[in-house]
TORNU-638594 format. One record per residue (C-alpha): residue number from 1; x, y, z. Coordinates in Angstrom, 2 decimals, m for minus. Layout:
BEGIN
+-----+---------+---------+---------+
!   k !       x !       y !       z !
+-----+---------+---------+---------+
! NUM !       X !       Y !       Z !
...
+-----+---------+---------+---------+
This chain:
BEGIN
+-----+---------+---------+---------+
!   k !       x !       y !       z !
+-----+---------+---------+---------+
!   1 !  119.79 !  168.15 !  m80.96 !
!   2 !  116.65 !  166.54 !  m79.61 !
!   3 !  113.10 !  167.06 !  m80.83 !
!   4 !  110.50 !  167.12 !  m78.07 !
!   5 !  106.77 !  166.99 !  m78.69 !
!   6 !  104.16 !  168.08 !  m76.13 !
!   7 !  100.51 !  167.30 !  m76.64 !
!   8 !   98.37 !  170.31 !  m75.85 !
!   9 !   95.07 !  168.72 !  m76.87 !
!  10 !   93.74 !  165.86 !  m78.96 !
!  11 !   94.25 !  167.83 !  m82.13 !
!  12 !   97.22 !  170.04 !  m81.29 !
!  13 !  100.82 !  169.00 !  m80.68 !
!  14 !  103.65 !  171.39 !  m79.91 !
!  15 !  107.12 !  170.58 !  m81.21 !
!  16 !  110.38 !  172.21 !  m80.13 !
!  17 !  114.08 !  171.44 !  m80.16 !
!  18 !  116.45 !  171.13 !  m77.15 !
!  19 !  120.18 !  170.79 !  m77.34 !
!  20 !  121.88 !  167.98 !  m75.46 !
!  21 !  123.70 !  170.50 !  m73.23 !
!  22 !  120.41 !  172.07 !  m72.17 !
!  23 !  118.93 !  168.62 !  m71.52 !
!  24 !  121.84 !  167.80 !  m69.20 !
!  25 !  121.28 !  171.06 !  m67.31 !
!  26 !  117.56 !  170.30 !  m66.90 !
!  27 !  118.35 !  166.83 !  m65.56 !
!  28 !  120.90 !  168.21 !  m63.10 !
!  29 !  118.51 !  170.87 !  m61.77 !
!  30 !  115.57 !  168.47 !  m61.48 !
!  31 !  117.69 !  165.84 !  m59.76 !
!  32 !  119.18 !  168.24 !  m57.22 !
!  33 !  116.14 !  170.38 !  m56.41 !
!  34 !  113.96 !  167.48 !  m55.25 !
!  35 !  116.13 !  166.13 !  m52.38 !
!  36 !  117.06 !  169.64 !  m51.24 !
!  37 !  113.42 !  170.63 !  m51.02 !
!  38 !  112.56 !  167.37 !  m49.28 !
!  39 !  115.43 !  167.72 !  m46.82 !
!  40 !  114.46 !  171.29 !  m45.99 !
!  41 !  110.85 !  170.32 !  m45.30 !
!  42 !  111.94 !  167.30 !  m43.25 !
!  43 !  114.39 !  169.40 !  m41.23 !
!  44 !  111.67 !  171.99 !  m40.53 !
!  45 !  109.37 !  169.24 !  m39.23 !
!  46 !  112.11 !  167.72 !  m37.06 !
!  47 !  113.07 !  171.17 !  m35.80 !
!  48 !  109.49 !  171.88 !  m34.71 !
!  49 !  109.25 !  168.48 !  m33.00 !
!  50 !  112.66 !  168.96 !  m31.37 !
!  51 !  111.70 !  172.36 !  m29.95 !
!  52 !  108.39 !  170.95 !  m28.66 !
!  53 !  110.07 !  167.98 !  m26.98 !
!  54 !  112.81 !  170.15 !  m25.46 !
!  55 !  110.18 !  172.51 !  m24.05 !
!  56 !  108.24 !  169.55 !  m22.67 !
!  57 !  111.41 !  168.10 !  m21.12 !
!  58 !  112.07 !  171.39 !  m19.33 !
!  59 !  108.43 !  171.77 !  m18.23 !
!  60 !  108.38 !  168.29 !  m16.69 !
!  61 !  111.14 !  168.97 !  m14.21 !
!  62 !  109.97 !  172.54 !  m13.61 !
!  63 !  106.57 !  171.16 !  m12.61 !
!  64 !  108.17 !  168.46 !  m10.43 !
!  65 !  110.26 !  170.92 !   m8.41 !
!  66 !  107.44 !  173.46 !   m8.20 !
!  67 !  105.25 !  170.77 !   m6.63 !
!  68 !  108.11 !  169.89 !   m4.29 !
!  69 !  108.28 !  173.49 !   m3.04 !
!  70 !  104.56 !  173.40 !   m2.26 !
!  71 !  104.83 !  170.07 !   m0.43 !
!  72 !  107.89 !  171.28 !    1.51 !
!  73 !  105.95 !  174.37 !    2.63 !
!  74 !  103.04 !  172.14 !    3.62 !
!  75 !  105.32 !  169.86 !    5.65 !
!  76 !  106.97 !  172.87 !    7.28 !
!  77 !  103.56 !  174.22 !    8.23 !
!  78 !  102.68 !  170.91 !    9.88 !
!  79 !  105.90 !  170.96 !   11.90 !
!  80 !  105.42 !  174.59 !   12.86 !
!  81 !  101.76 !  174.65 !   13.80 !
!  82 !  101.13 !  170.98 !   14.53 !
!  83 !  103.92 !  170.77 !   17.09 !
!  84 !  101.94 !  172.88 !   19.51 !
!  85 !   98.85 !  170.65 !   19.25 !
!  86 !  100.07 !  167.10 !   18.63 !
!  87 !  102.72 !  164.93 !   20.22 !
!  88 !  106.10 !  164.73 !   18.46 !
!  89 !  105.67 !  161.25 !   16.84 !
!  90 !  102.35 !  162.23 !   15.27 !
!  91 !  103.68 !  165.61 !   14.10 !
!  92 !  106.72 !  164.05 !   12.42 !
!  93 !  104.59 !  161.32 !   10.84 !
!  94 !  102.16 !  163.86 !    9.37 !
!  95 !  105.01 !  166.07 !    8.13 !
!  96 !  106.56 !  163.16 !    6.20 !
!  97 !  103.38 !  162.33 !    4.29 !
!  98 !  103.39 !  165.32 !    1.84 !
!  99 !  107.00 !  164.71 !    0.85 !
! 100 !  106.44 !  160.98 !    0.42 !
! 101 !  103.38 !  161.71 !   m1.71 !
! 102 !  105.46 !  164.05 !   m3.91 !
! 103 !  108.18 !  161.41 !   m4.33 !
! 104 !  105.83 !  158.55 !   m5.25 !
! 105 !  103.06 !  160.39 !   m7.12 !
! 106 !  104.98 !  163.23 !   m8.80 !
! 107 !  108.74 !  162.80 !   m9.06 !
! 108 !  109.00 !  159.15 !  m10.12 !
! 109 !  106.26 !  159.27 !  m12.82 !
! 110 !  107.52 !  162.57 !  m14.25 !
! 111 !  111.12 !  161.37 !  m14.13 !
! 112 !  110.20 !  158.22 !  m16.07 !
! 113 !  108.30 !  160.30 !  m18.61 !
! 114 !  111.29 !  162.66 !  m18.86 !
! 115 !  113.56 !  159.72 !  m19.72 !
! 116 !  111.22 !  158.80 !  m22.58 !
! 117 !  111.19 !  162.40 !  m23.85 !
! 118 !  115.00 !  162.45 !  m23.69 !
! 119 !  115.11 !  159.26 !  m25.76 !
! 120 !  112.78 !  160.85 !  m28.33 !
! 121 !  115.03 !  163.91 !  m28.48 !
! 122 !  118.02 !  161.69 !  m29.17 !
! 123 !  116.15 !  160.00 !  m32.04 !
! 124 !  115.28 !  163.40 !  m33.51 !
! 125 !  118.93 !  164.42 !  m33.29 !
! 126 !  119.90 !  161.31 !  m35.25 !
! 127 !  117.28 !  162.10 !  m37.90 !
! 128 !  118.46 !  165.71 !  m38.25 !
! 129 !  122.09 !  164.59 !  m38.49 !
! 130 !  121.15 !  162.09 !  m41.19 !
! 131 !  119.66 !  164.90 !  m43.30 !
! 132 !  122.26 !  167.58 !  m42.56 !
! 133 !  125.38 !  165.38 !  m42.46 !
! 134 !  124.67 !  162.40 !  m44.73 !
! 135 !  128.38 !  161.59 !  m45.04 !
! 136 !  129.35 !  162.31 !  m41.43 !
! 137 !  131.77 !  159.71 !  m40.05 !
! 138 !  131.02 !  157.81 !  m36.88 !
! 139 !  132.24 !  159.86 !  m33.94 !
! 140 !  133.57 !  158.68 !  m30.60 !
! 141 !  131.21 !  158.53 !  m27.66 !
! 142 !  132.90 !  161.43 !  m25.92 !
! 143 !  133.49 !  164.49 !  m28.14 !
! 144 !  136.91 !  166.07 !  m28.14 !
! 145 !  136.91 !  168.63 !  m25.31 !
! 146 !  137.88 !  172.21 !  m26.19 !
! 147 !  141.40 !  173.16 !  m25.34 !
! 148 !  144.19 !  175.52 !  m26.31 !
! 149 !  144.84 !  173.57 !  m29.51 !
! 150 !  141.19 !  173.15 !  m30.52 !
! 151 !  140.16 !  174.56 !  m33.89 !
! 152 !  136.67 !  175.09 !  m35.39 !
! 153 !  137.20 !  172.14 !  m37.73 !
! 154 !  137.18 !  169.82 !  m34.71 !
! 155 !  133.47 !  170.58 !  m34.25 !
! 156 !  132.46 !  171.18 !  m37.87 !
! 157 !  130.84 !  167.75 !  m38.28 !
! 158 !  129.88 !  167.19 !  m34.66 !
! 159 !  126.17 !  167.48 !  m35.43 !
! 160 !  123.36 !  167.76 !  m32.92 !
! 161 !  124.32 !  165.58 !  m29.94 !
! 162 !  123.24 !  167.44 !  m26.79 !
! 163 !  120.67 !  164.96 !  m25.45 !
! 164 !  122.52 !  161.93 !  m26.78 !
! 165 !  125.66 !  162.98 !  m24.91 !
! 166 !  123.57 !  163.48 !  m21.78 !
! 167 !  122.05 !  160.00 !  m22.16 !
! 168 !  125.52 !  158.46 !  m22.56 !
! 169 !  126.55 !  160.22 !  m19.35 !
! 170 !  123.59 !  158.56 !  m17.60 !
! 171 !  124.42 !  155.11 !  m18.94 !
! 172 !  127.94 !  155.37 !  m17.54 !
! 173 !  126.55 !  156.10 !  m14.08 !
! 174 !  124.44 !  153.02 !  m13.52 !
! 175 !  124.88 !  152.29 !   m9.81 !
! 176 !  124.28 !  154.38 !   m6.71 !
! 177 !  127.61 !  153.61 !   m4.96 !
! 178 !  129.52 !  154.75 !   m8.04 !
! 179 !  127.49 !  157.94 !   m8.22 !
! 180 !  128.44 !  158.78 !   m4.65 !
! 181 !  132.17 !  158.45 !   m5.22 !
! 182 !  134.42 !  161.49 !   m5.36 !
! 183 !  135.15 !  160.95 !   m9.06 !
! 184 !  131.55 !  161.49 !  m10.18 !
! 185 !  128.75 !  163.90 !   m9.48 !
! 186 !  125.69 !  162.40 !   m7.71 !
! 187 !  122.60 !  162.18 !   m9.87 !
! 188 !  119.64 !  164.22 !   m8.68 !
! 189 !  117.32 !  161.23 !   m8.93 !
! 190 !  119.68 !  159.17 !   m6.75 !
! 191 !  119.79 !  161.87 !   m4.07 !
! 192 !  115.99 !  162.15 !   m4.16 !
! 193 !  115.56 !  158.38 !   m3.87 !
! 194 !  118.00 !  158.12 !   m0.97 !
! 195 !  116.24 !  160.99 !    0.82 !
! 196 !  112.87 !  159.39 !    0.00 !
! 197 !  113.94 !  156.08 !    1.53 !
! 198 !  115.14 !  157.87 !    4.68 !
! 199 !  111.83 !  159.75 !    4.80 !
! 200 !  109.91 !  156.48 !    4.35 !
! 201 !  111.77 !  154.79 !    7.21 !
! 202 !  111.18 !  157.84 !    9.40 !
! 203 !  107.48 !  157.86 !    8.59 !
! 204 !  107.15 !  154.12 !    9.32 !
! 205 !  108.97 !  154.46 !   12.62 !
! 206 !  106.99 !  157.42 !   13.93 !
! 207 !  103.76 !  156.03 !   12.47 !
! 208 !  104.25 !  152.78 !   14.38 !
! 209 !  105.12 !  154.72 !   17.51 !
! 210 !  101.98 !  156.87 !   17.12 !
! 211 !   99.82 !  153.78 !   16.63 !
! 212 !  101.35 !  152.18 !   19.74 !
! 213 !  100.61 !  155.26 !   21.82 !
! 214 !   97.05 !  155.40 !   20.47 !
! 215 !   96.39 !  151.71 !   21.18 !
! 216 !   97.79 !  152.08 !   24.68 !
! 217 !   95.20 !  154.75 !   25.40 !
! 218 !   97.52 !  157.75 !   25.53 !
! 219 !   96.42 !  161.08 !   24.14 !
! 220 !   97.90 !  162.19 !   20.82 !
! 221 !   97.39 !  165.86 !   21.57 !
! 222 !   99.47 !  168.06 !   23.78 !
! 223 !   97.75 !  168.89 !   27.03 !
! 224 !   97.22 !  172.59 !   27.39 !
! 225 !   98.95 !  174.08 !   30.43 !
! 226 !   96.56 !  175.12 !   33.19 !
! 227 !   95.53 !  178.72 !   33.01 !
! 228 !   97.15 !  180.96 !   35.53 !
! 229 !   94.69 !  182.53 !   37.96 !
! 230 !   95.70 !  185.68 !   39.68 !
! 231 !   94.01 !  186.12 !   42.99 !
! 232 !   93.82 !  189.71 !   44.15 !
! 233 !   93.18 !  190.27 !   47.85 !
! 234 !   91.86 !  193.53 !   49.08 !
+-----+---------+---------+---------+
């Protein structure tokens, strides 16, 4: 039996008795409630940040491809309506400019920012796993794929690894020739960069050809066909 005194004021002291069994229960509850409460609050914060980053990651590439659709329509309009007014080299050169602008000014910056957001998402996943699975063993880089013999226990301690698995997939595909082999799927950024380089070479070629025609004194517009005059004799 323990005697506990609590001072209520300068002149008043409260005294009460607590058994050792009750004291052990109080210590157990106080020791376990603190970390649980802390972990719950920390997980809520990480969850909010994770959802915000995941939404931002999706919005980045949605914005990039929405801008691409606008630039593709703009380039198509130049080819459609400019072909009747300008010579072919100038029309092709002008049509390449919107797509090159999208590649350099939109896709590459947003793609680089998306990589940083993906890295932040992976760090959040590690933090959430540390709180939810403090004793989780180190897993292999590639999770065990589901199959006929797979059981729920195979994934019980997998944790949150979506963006980390995606980042490991990217690190294994580090070179363009390997990405274009039959054993791997080409990365979107690699296809865009290859197409951008082809577009850049095309723009340089037709731009130089347009400049040569201009410096040689040739007209860059298509001459309108002479109007047909119908002569009616009475």
